[in-house]
C-alpha positions as CSV (number, residue, x, y, z in Angstrom):
1,R,18.3,0.8,-15.0
2,A,17.4,1.5,-11.4
3,L,14.5,0.0,-9.7
4,A,11.5,2.3,-10.0
5,G,10.3,2.5,-6.4
6,R,10.6,2.1,-2.7
7,V,7.9,1.7,0.0
8,G,8.2,2.2,3.7
9,L,5.1,1.4,5.8
10,L,4.0,1.2,9.5
11,V,1.0,-0.8,10.5
12,L,-0.9,0.4,13.6
13,L,-3.9,-0.9,15.4
14,E,-5.7,2.1,16.8
15,P,-8.9,2.0,18.9
16,G,-11.5,1.2,16.3
17,A,-9.2,1.3,13.2
18,L,-6.4,-0.4,11.3
19,V,-4.1,2.3,10.0
20,I,-1.2,1.9,7.6
21,T,1.0,4.9,7.1
22,G,4.2,5.5,5.3
23,T,5.8,6.7,2.0
24,I,6.2,5.5,-1.6
25,T,9.2,6.9,-3.6
26,N,9.6,6.8,-7.3
27,D,13.3,6.1,-7.8
28,D,13.1,6.3,-11.6
29,D,15.2,9.1,-13.1
30,D,13.0,10.2,-16.0
31,E,9.4,8.8,-15.7
32,A,6.4,9.3,-13.5
33,H,4.7,6.1,-12.3
34,D,1.4,5.0,-10.8
35,Y,1.3,2.6,-7.8
36,T,-1.5,0.6,-6.2
37,L,-1.2,-0.5,-2.6
38,Y,-3.4,-3.3,-1.2
39,A,-3.6,-4.3,2.5
40,V,-5.0,-7.8,2.4
41,V,-6.4,-8.2,5.9
42,S,-6.7,-11.8,7.2
43,E,-7.3,-11.0,10.9
44,P,-9.7,-10.0,12.3
45,D,-12.2,-11.9,10.1
46,G,-14.7,-9.9,8.1
47,V,-12.5,-6.9,7.5
48,D,-12.4,-5.8,3.9
49,D,-9.1,-5.4,2.1
50,I,-7.9,-1.8,1.8
51,M,-6.7,-0.3,-1.5
52,L,-5.0,3.0,-2.3
53,E,-4.1,4.3,-5.8
54,V,-1.1,6.7,-5.9
55,D,-1.0,8.3,-9.4
56,D,1.6,10.3,-11.2
57,V,4.5,10.0,-8.7
58,A,7.2,12.2,-10.4
59,P,10.8,11.0,-10.7
60,G,12.5,11.3,-7.4
61,E,9.3,12.2,-5.6
62,T,8.3,10.7,-2.2
63,R,4.6,10.7,-1.3
64,E,3.0,10.2,2.1
65,V,0.4,7.4,2.1
66,E,-2.3,6.3,4.5
67,L,-4.6,3.4,4.3
68,R,-7.4,3.2,7.0
69,R,-10.1,0.7,7.8
70,S,-12.6,0.9,10.7
71,L,-12.7,-2.1,13.0
72,V,-15.6,-3.1,15.1
73,R,-13.5,-4.9,17.6
74,S,-10.0,-4.6,18.9
75,G,-7.4,-7.3,19.3
76,E,-4.7,-8.6,17.0
77,C,-4.5,-7.8,13.4
78,E,-2.8,-9.4,10.5
79,A,-2.4,-7.7,7.1
80,R,-0.2,-8.4,4.1
81,I,0.8,-5.5,1.9
82,V,0.8,-5.9,-1.8
83,V,2.2,-3.2,-4.2
84,H,1.5,-3.1,-7.9
85,G,3.5,-0.8,-10.1
86,P,6.8,-0.8,-12.1
87,L,9.7,-2.9,-11.2
88,P,10.5,-4.2,-8.6
89,W,6.8,-4.9,-8.2
90,G,6.0,-5.9,-11.8
91,V,3.2,-5.0,-14.1
92,E,-0.2,-3.6,-13.0
93,M,-2.6,-6.5,-12.4
94,E,-6.3,-6.9,-11.6
95,R,-7.2,-7.7,-8.0
96,V,-7.7,-11.5,-7.4
97,N,-10.0,-12.5,-4.6
98,E,-8.2,-14.8,-2.1
């Protein structure tokens, strides 16, 4: 059985915002899937994590995604992307505070 998804993302630091854009593709042949994307922001301090739910992605469908968070200050940014959904990402899980 094929893996059920692919994600391609670009992280940008715009004036006043952290923006993550890209696509998520359901590579499954016969089943729609839901995906949850988290951007866990560790720099700058005090920026909340960003979450986006992408529901009912049909087999073979590619969806555009955008996660956006306002920033009070500019500078460097560090974010880790976490995807929950079917394989290769595993089962849906509840968010754990880090």
